[in-house]
C-alpha positions in Angstrom: 118.1 -50.0 119.8 118.2 -49.6 123.6 117.2 -53.0 125.2 114.4 -51.4 127.2 113.0 -49.3 124.4 109.5 -50.1 123.2 109.3 -50.1 119.4 106.1 -48.0 119.5 107.8 -45.0 121.1 109.4 -42.4 118.7 112.6 -40.7 119.5 112.5 -38.7 122.8 113.1 -34.9 122.5 113.4 -33.3 125.9 112.0 -29.9 125.3 110.0 -28.0 128.0 107.2 -27.2 128.6 105.9 -29.8 126.1 107.7 -32.6 127.8 104.8 -34.0 129.8 102.4 -33.8 126.9 104.7 -35.8 124.7 105.0 -38.5 127.4 101.2 -38.6 127.7 100.7 -39.1 124.0 103.1 -42.1 124.0 101.9 -44.0 127.0 98.1 -43.6 127.1 97.5 -47.0 125.4 97.8 -48.6 128.9 96.7 -45.8 131.1 94.0 -43.2 131.9 94.1 -40.1 129.7 96.3 -37.4 131.3 96.6 -33.7 131.4 99.8 -31.8 132.4 98.6 -30.7 135.8 98.5 -32.0 139.3 95.7 -29.8 140.6 92.8 -31.2 142.6 89.7 -31.8 140.5 86.4 -33.6 140.3 85.2 -36.8 138.7 83.4 -36.2 135.4 80.2 -38.2 135.9 79.5 -37.7 139.5 81.1 -34.3 140.2 82.4 -35.9 143.4 85.6 -34.3 144.6 88.6 -36.6 145.1 91.6 -35.8 147.4 94.8 -34.7 145.8 97.0 -36.3 148.4 96.4 -39.3 150.6 99.0 -39.6 153.4 99.8 -42.1 156.1 101.9 -41.6 159.2 104.1 -44.1 161.1 106.1 -42.1 163.6 108.2 -44.9 165.2 108.1 -42.9 168.4 110.1 -45.4 170.5 112.6 -46.1 167.7 115.0 -43.4 169.0 118.6 -43.0 170.1 119.7 -39.9 171.9 121.8 -37.6 169.7 121.3 -39.7 166.5 120.4 -37.9 163.3 117.6 -40.4 162.4 115.6 -39.6 165.5 112.0 -39.7 166.6 111.7 -35.9 166.4 111.7 -36.1 162.6 108.0 -37.0 162.1 106.7 -34.5 164.7 108.8 -31.8 162.9 106.9 -32.7 159.6 103.5 -32.9 161.2 104.0 -29.6 163.0 105.1 -27.9 159.8 102.0 -29.3 158.0 99.8 -28.2 160.9 101.2 -24.6 160.9 100.7 -24.5 157.1 97.1 -25.8 157.5 98.0 -28.7 155.2 96.2 -31.5 157.0 92.9 -33.5 156.4 91.4 -31.3 159.2 92.2 -28.1 157.4 91.6 -29.3 153.8 89.3 -32.3 154.1 88.4 -32.2 150.4 92.1 -32.1 149.2 93.9 -34.1 151.8 93.0 -37.4 153.2 94.7 -39.2 156.1 94.9 -43.0 155.7 94.6 -44.4 159.3 94.3 -47.7 161.1 96.4 -49.6 158.6 98.0 -52.9 159.4 101.7 -53.6 159.7 103.4 -55.4 156.8 103.4 -59.2 157.2 106.5 -61.3 157.3 105.7 -62.7 153.9 105.5 -59.2 152.4 108.8 -58.3 153.9 110.4 -61.6 152.7 109.3 -60.8 149.2 112.5 -58.7 149.1 114.5 -59.8 152.1 116.2 -63.0 153.0 113.7 -64.8 155.4 116.5 -65.3 157.9 117.1 -61.5 158.3 113.7 -60.5 159.9 114.0 -63.4 162.3 117.5 -62.3 163.3 116.4 -58.7 163.7 113.5 -59.6 165.8 115.8 -61.6 168.1 118.1 -58.6 168.6 115.1 -56.3 169.2 113.6 -58.7 171.8 116.8 -58.4 173.8 116.1 -54.7 174.4 113.9 -54.9 177.6 112.9 -51.2 177.8 112.1 -48.6 175.1 114.8 -46.3 176.5 117.5 -48.9 175.7 119.1 -49.2 172.3 121.8 -51.2 170.6 124.1 -50.3 167.7 123.8 -53.1 165.1 125.6 -51.6 162.1 128.4 -49.1 161.6 126.5 -46.2 160.0 125.5 -46.3 163.0 122.1 -48.1 162.7 120.4 -48.8 166.0 117.5 -50.7 167.4 115.3 -50.4 170.4 112.6 -52.7 171.8 110.0 -51.3 169.4 112.2 -51.1 166.3 111.0 -54.4 164.6 107.4 -53.5 165.0 108.0 -49.9 164.0 109.7 -51.0 160.8 106.8 -53.3 160.0 104.4 -50.4 160.6 106.4 -48.1 158.3 106.1 -50.7 155.6 102.5 -51.1 156.4 102.0 -47.4 155.8 103.5 -47.8 152.4 101.3 -50.7 151.5 98.2 -48.9 152.7 99.0 -46.0 150.4 99.4 -48.4 147.5 96.0 -49.9 148.3 94.3 -46.5 148.8 95.7 -44.8 145.7 95.0 -47.7 143.4 91.4 -48.0 144.8 90.9 -44.3 144.2 92.3 -44.7 140.7 89.9 -47.5 139.9 86.9 -45.6 141.4 87.8 -42.5 139.4 88.1 -44.4 136.2 84.7 -46.0 136.7 83.2 -42.5 137.2 84.8 -41.0 134.1 87.8 -39.5 135.9 91.3 -39.0 134.4 94.8 -39.5 135.6 95.0 -36.1 137.1 92.2 -37.0 139.5 94.2 -39.9 141.0 95.6 -38.8 144.3 99.3 -39.0 145.1 100.3 -41.0 148.1 102.7 -39.7 150.7 104.2 -41.8 153.5 105.4 -39.8 156.5 107.0 -42.9 158.0 110.2 -44.0 159.6 112.6 -45.7 160.0 113.7 -45.1 156.4 114.5 -48.0 154.1 116.5 -47.5 150.9 119.9 -48.6 152.4 118.6 -51.9 153.8 119.9 -54.8 151.7 118.4 -58.3 151.3 120.1 -59.9 154.3 120.7 -57.0 156.7 120.0 -53.5 157.9 122.3 -50.6 156.8 122.5 -46.8 156.9 119.8 -46.2 159.5 117.4 -48.5 157.6 115.9 -51.7 158.9 113.6 -53.0 156.1 113.6 -51.8 152.5 110.2 -50.2 152.7 109.9 -48.9 149.2 111.2 -52.2 147.7 108.5 -54.0 149.8 105.9 -51.6 148.4 107.1 -52.2 144.8 106.8 -56.0 145.1 103.4 -55.6 146.8 102.2 -53.5 143.9 103.2 -56.2 141.5 102.1 -59.2 143.4 98.9 -58.0 145.0 97.7 -55.5 142.4 99.0 -57.0 139.2 101.1 -53.9 138.2 103.9 -55.3 136.1 106.2 -52.3 135.7 107.3 -50.1 138.6 109.5 -47.0 138.3 111.4 -46.0 141.4 112.9 -42.4 141.6 115.2 -41.8 144.5 116.4 -38.2 145.1 117.8 -38.8 148.6 121.3 -37.3 148.8 122.7 -40.7 149.6 122.6 -43.5 147.0 119.8 -46.0 147.7 122.1 -49.0 147.5 119.6 -51.4 149.0 116.9 -50.7 146.4 119.6 -50.7 143.7 120.8 -54.1 144.6 117.4 -55.8 145.3 116.2 -55.0 141.8 119.6 -55.0 139.9 118.6 -57.8 137.5 114.9 -57.1 137.3 113.7 -55.7 134.0 110.3 -54.8 135.4 111.7 -52.4 138.0 113.2 -49.2 136.7 115.4 -47.6 139.4 116.7 -44.1 138.9 118.8 -42.4 141.5 120.2 -38.9 141.9 122.6 -38.6 144.8 125.8 -36.9 145.8 128.9 -38.4 144.3 131.2 -40.0 146.8 128.8 -39.7 149.7 127.7 -42.6 151.9 127.6 -45.5 151.1 130.0 -44.9 148.2 127.9 -46.8 145.6 125.8 -45.5 142.8 128.4 -45.0 140.1 127.4 -44.2 136.5 128.6 -47.6 135.5 126.2 -49.4 137.8 123.4 -50.0 135.2 121.9 -53.4 136.2 122.7 -56.9 135.1 121.3 -59.6 133.0 117.8 -58.9 131.9 117.8 -55.8 134.1 120.7 -54.1 132.2 119.8 -50.4 131.8 116.9 -50.7 134.2 119.2 -49.1 136.8 120.2 -45.5 136.2 122.5 -43.8 138.6 123.2 -40.1 138.4 126.0 -39.1 140.9 125.9 -35.3 141.2 129.0 -33.5 142.3 129.2 -31.7 145.6 127.4 -28.2 145.7 125.1 -29.3 142.9 121.6 -27.8 143.5 118.3 -26.8 141.9 119.5 -26.3 138.4 121.3 -29.7 138.4 118.3 -31.7 139.5 116.0 -29.9 137.1 118.3 -30.7 134.3 118.7 -34.3 135.4 114.9 -34.7 135.6 114.2 -33.2 132.2 117.0 -34.9 130.4 117.2 -38.3 132.0 114.4 -39.1 134.6 111.5 -38.1 132.4 112.8 -39.7 129.2 113.5 -42.9 131.2 109.9 -43.0 132.3 108.7 -42.4 128.8 110.8 -45.3 127.5 109.8 -47.6 130.4 106.0 -46.7 130.6 105.5 -47.7 134.3 102.3 -48.7 135.8 103.1 -46.7 139.0 105.9 -44.4 140.1 107.3 -44.8 143.6 109.6 -42.1 145.1 112.2 -42.5 147.7 111.7 -38.9 149.0 114.9 -38.0 150.9 115.2 -34.4 152.0 118.8 -34.5 153.0 120.0 -32.9 149.7 118.7 -29.6 151.2 121.4 -27.0 151.7 120.7 -26.9 155.4 121.2 -30.7 155.9 124.3 -31.6 158.0 125.0 -35.0 156.5 126.0 -34.2 152.9 126.8 -31.4 150.6 124.2 -30.7 147.9 122.3 -27.5 147.7 118.7 -28.2 146.9 116.3 -25.5 148.1 113.0 -26.0 149.7 111.4 -24.9 146.4 113.4 -27.7 144.6 111.3 -30.3 146.4 108.2 -28.4 145.4 109.3 -28.7 141.8 110.2 -32.3 142.1 106.9 -33.3 143.6 104.9 -31.4 141.0 106.9 -32.9 138.1 106.7 -36.4 139.4 102.9 -36.1 139.6 102.7 -34.6 136.1 105.0 -37.4 134.9 102.7 -40.0 136.6 99.7 -38.4 134.9 101.4 -38.7 131.6 102.8 -42.3 131.7 101.5 -44.1 134.8 97.8 -43.4 134.9 98.4 -40.8 137.7 99.6 -43.3 140.1 102.5 -42.2 142.3 103.5 -42.7 146.0 106.2 -40.8 147.9 107.9 -42.5 150.9 110.1 -40.6 153.4 113.8 -41.5 153.4 116.4 -39.1 154.8 116.3 -35.5 155.9 118.0 -34.6 159.2 117.8 -30.8 159.7 114.3 -30.6 161.3 113.4 -27.2 159.9 114.5 -28.0 156.4 112.7 -31.4 156.6 109.4 -29.8 157.7 109.6 -27.0 155.2 110.5 -29.3 152.3 107.6 -31.7 153.0 105.2 -28.7 153.2 106.5 -27.4 149.8 106.2 -31.0 148.4 102.5 -31.0 149.5 102.0 -27.6 147.8 103.6 -28.9 144.6 101.2 -31.9 144.6 98.3 -29.6 145.2 99.2 -27.3 142.3 99.8 -24.4 144.7 102.8 -22.0 144.7 106.0 -22.7 146.7 106.3 -20.7 149.8 110.1 -20.8 149.8 111.4 -17.2 150.2 115.1 -18.1 150.5 117.4 -16.3 148.1 119.5 -18.7 146.0 122.1 -15.9 145.8 123.2 -16.9 149.3 124.3 -20.4 148.1 127.6 -21.3 146.6 127.8 -21.4 142.8 126.9 -24.8 141.4 129.6 -26.7 139.5 127.8 -26.5 136.2 130.6 -28.0 134.1 130.9 -31.0 136.3 127.1 -31.5 136.4 127.0 -31.3 132.6 129.7 -33.9 132.3 127.8 -36.3 134.5 124.5 -35.8 132.7 126.2 -36.2 129.3 127.9 -39.4 130.3 124.7 -40.8 131.8 122.8 -40.0 128.6 125.5 -41.7 126.5 125.5 -44.8 128.7 121.7 -45.2 128.6 121.1 -43.9 125.0 119.1 -40.8 125.7 
């Protein structure tokens, strides 16, 4: 038997579209009853409408370096796209709720996943930048800092924590009013700098603090959620998250990423260590893999892994640099791919995690692709149709044989 398998769970059979319903049947002993939908709904007893998405913004406006891919223009590009699509709390106040006036993460919260000496060293470097227009390269990716970077990184982590608080509070209120998992809003952090490359003792790959890792520990330590699933679909392997939780059996880390891309980690054989063995699942996709590859990976590995683990919450490192337009890698996700992923993650959360899921922005460096992909992600979470009109016929053929070989090997390694 697989070391992370619960004896109460029968053998997984990945057949769509019954997949989410099967997961629901096997994990409801610890969670709210779920239905395979992510549409906005009302609470049973009160009839009060709950938002479908709660989002928080931390723009890091002064954390910027001229000509750098991870630039301050990324958040305005997202917000502009949401505004043009009328996907804001102003346009849809019953479906979308902005979480505002949140506090930055504390040093103690950051040091729950980072060596305590690292934030102190980072702050000293940042304090040397006297003006917001100045910057310093601090790591070879290159990762840079400005005079505001330390506070901006704390604020981004604070956005993540505020979404954990807000979504769990909404879940508790919904449960008390007879609501179900599908009534629990998804969280979406439109925040930067990103975090999944940052390691315990240093910054890396445009990332200063490991925002999602901080959020995962916060969910455990402050809300008593024992088991956290992390799904990372950024084109680059989230090595920092991978390493921070590598021996932790209560954190399931599943990553899809481009094989051989930065930072060169995330091999199939990286499966965790000690008690955390098989709680790390890496799925390195070959170059030119796209929509069909990630759909197969989700159905055959990501969803079964969630069913076997039965998390209390799902956190998503939502990187949009696997988009075919992105300049920093070579996968071929479409805008509608991110619509599908968002909808499926919420359906999966409804089935196995009481509806609780929070998405946090990671990569995505073509500004149009980034804005469009976040818009389509919101639409997926709202249960509305994708607006992607791009013809997949214009993309290169996916390397289906190579993709199948990777998926089969991953399934063999992790006993799916």
